[in-house]
N, C-alpha and C positions, 0 to 999 in steps of 0.2 A: 504494500500500500504506500503510495507516495505521500510525502509530508504535505499537509494542507496548510498553506500560509495565506492569511488574509492581507488586504491591502495596507494594513497598518504596520506590518512587519518591517523591521529596520533593514532587513536584507535587501540588496539591490537585485537579487534574483528571486522572483515571486511566482509561486505556483498557486493558481486559484482553482478551487473546486466547489461547486454548488450542486445540491441534490434536488431532484424531482420538481422544482418549481422555478419560475423566472424570478430574477432579482432586479429590482429597479433602484436606481440611485443617481447621484451626481457627485462630481468631484472636481477639484482644481488639479491640473497636471503640472507640477512644478519643474519636472525634468523631462528630457527626451526619453521615450520608451519604445523599445523594440519588442514586439509581441508575436506570439504564435497561437492560433486558435486550434487547440487539440480536438475538442469535441463541443457540440452545441453551436450556438450562434451569439453574436454580440451586435446589438444595434447602438449606434452612438449618434448624438446630435450635439453640435457645437454652437447652436444658436443661429447658424447660417445654413448648415447642410446636414443631411442624414447620411450615415455610412452603415453598411451591413457587412459583417465578416462571418464566414461560415467555416466549418471544419477544413483544416488544411491551409487556411489563409494566413498570410503574414502582414503585419502593419507596422508603421512607424508613427508615433504620436509626438508632435512637437511640444516643446515646453511652453509654459505660461498660457495654458488653454483652460477654458471652462467647458465641461462636457456633462451631458446627461447620458445614461446608458441603461440598457435592458439586457441582462444576461439570461439567455434561454437555453435550458438543457435540451438534449435531443429527446426523441420519443422514448427511447430506452437508454438509461445511463445518466451521466452527470455532465454538467458544464465544466470544461477544463481549458485553462489557458496558461501560458507561460510567458512572463514578461521580464525584460531586462531594463532596469532603470539606469540610464547613463548620466550620472551626476556631473555637475560643473567642475568639480575638482579633478575628477578622472579625465575629463575632456581637456581641461587646461594643461594638465601634465602631459597628456598624449600629444597635444598641439605643440608644446615646447620640445618634446623629444623628437617628433617626426617632422616638424616644420610646417604643419598644416595651419591654415588660417582662412577665414571667410573673406572671399573676394568682393562680396557685395552684401547688401541687406537681403535676408531671405524673404521670399514671398511664396504664396501658395496656400493650399489647404492645411487645416490643422492636423488632419489625419491623412497619411499617405498609404495607399494600398501597394504593397511591394509585390512585384512580379515573382512567380515561383522561381526558386533558385536552389540547386542541390546543396549549396553551401549553407543556406539558412536551415534546411532540414537537418543536415548533418550536425550543425552547431547545437540546435535545440535538443536533438537526441542525446548529444554528449552531456547535457546538463542533468538528465534524468537520474543517472546513478548517484549524483551528489544529493539529490532530493530524497532518494530512497534511504539515505543514512538516518533520517528522522531526527536530525539535529541541524543547527545553523551551519551554513556553508563556511568553511574556514576562510578568514579574511584574505589571506594571500592567494588562495585558490580563486576566490571571488574576484579579486583584482585582475588576475590573469584572464579569467573568462570575460570580464568586462572589456578588456583591451582586445581580446579576440573578437568580440561582437563588433567593436568599432572597425577593426580591420576588415571584417567580412562585409559590413555595410558599405565601406568605402570601395572595396573590391567590386561589389555588384552595382553600386550606385555612386560613382565618383562625385556627382553633383551634390550629394548630401553633405559634403565638406562645408558648403556655405551655411547650412543649417546647424550642423554639429558644432562648429567652431565660431559661431556668432555669440559672443559673450556680453553683448550690450544689454542694458536694462530696457524695459518697455518705454517707448517714447511717449511724450505728452499727446494724448488723443483728444478728439472732440468729445467732450464729456456727455453732452446731450445725446448725440448719436449712439455712443457706446452704451449708455444706461437704457435707452429705449430698446436696444437689441438684446441686452443681457440682464434685464431686471428679474427674469424668472429663475436665475441661478441663485440658490440659497447659500451665499458665502458671506463671510464677514466683511464689514466696510473697508477694513485695511486691505483686503484682497482686491476689491474694486479700485481702491486708491492706487495700489501698486500697478495694476494692469492698465491704468490710464496715465501712468507716469507721474504720479503725485504723492506727496506725503499725505498722511491721513488728515492733518490739519488743513492743508491746501485743498484737498478733495472736498472736505466739508464746506469750506469757504466758497469754493467755486460752485459747488452744487447748489448752495442756497442762493447764489447770485442768479443762476440759470433757472432753477425750478421754483424759487421762492418758497421753499419748504425744506425741512430737514431730510437727510437721506432716508432715515428709518420710516418717517411718516409717508414720504413719497413712494417708497418701495411697497409699503403695505397697500396703499390706495391703488397704485398701478397694477399690482398683482390681483387685487379684488376686481378691478375693472375688467381685466383680461379673463378672470374666472367667470364673471357675469356673462361676458360675451360667449365663452365656450359652453356654458350651461344653456343659455337661451338660444343661441343661434346655431350651435353645433350639436346640441342634444347630448352632451357628455354628462356623466354623473359626478357628484362631488368627490367620490373616491378616485375617479380618473383625473380630476382637475387639480386637487390641492397640491400634489407633488409637482405637477407640470408647471404651475405658476410660481413655485418657490416657497410654499408653506411646509413646515416641518411635520405637522400632524393634522389629522382630519378635524379633531375637536377644536383646535385653535382656529383653523380656517373657518369652520362653521360658525363659531362665536363671532369672529371678526366680520364675516359676511353678513350675518343677521344684524349686527350692530350698525353696519353701514347702509344696508339696503332695506332693513326692516322686515326681512323674510328669510326663512331658512333656505339654504342652497338646494336642499332636496325638493323644495316646492317650486323651483323655477321651471 
């Protein structure tokens, strides 16, 4: 039986396994991630585009992204995926040793579907014995495997150097446009601030100038407006909607909705 590691594990090599039912969630992706879909399917939405990955697919997720996901097990068996987190320290050291650098600012999708390559499969298969040890992967072994992953990605996709070795912080973005596209992600204000290229204090100050409201108050109202639209115009149910628009739990959503609109969301 392989070691089951959830996404909070400190290891940079993460094996995910979920049983019998789909798992819905969202997360901030702070580092680049090289992943292999072993079994089941993964649906990802980055607020702009939907991605679907099935058994046997490889993907590369770029750092500093907000995503929602649905992990769906196959008809028989478990959802299984293997992910390699390429942290900035490892990439900086690799860049210095091998002389790689980003030639330009990276552009493109948040999630890249990697074309099948025998090197990818061979590499992922080589990790399974380490996971069968049922203990954390040795730090030195892990460092070697991370470097191997980088070399394999560059061998198969030389253009990824521009993405992997871009160490710049997020630039200052148009705050109004960013928030209207990403309000449904349930992350801390400091995360929104970072992704828009601001300190938390500057983010709050700029936000109130633009929206004439505090971020917390605006986010709740914007999410409730979207929920009302989805319930009334799209025929969705409260249990479908509350996570989609960024609420943590159904009871809080129902209370806030009724307080704002004077009616329970189940009656819309």
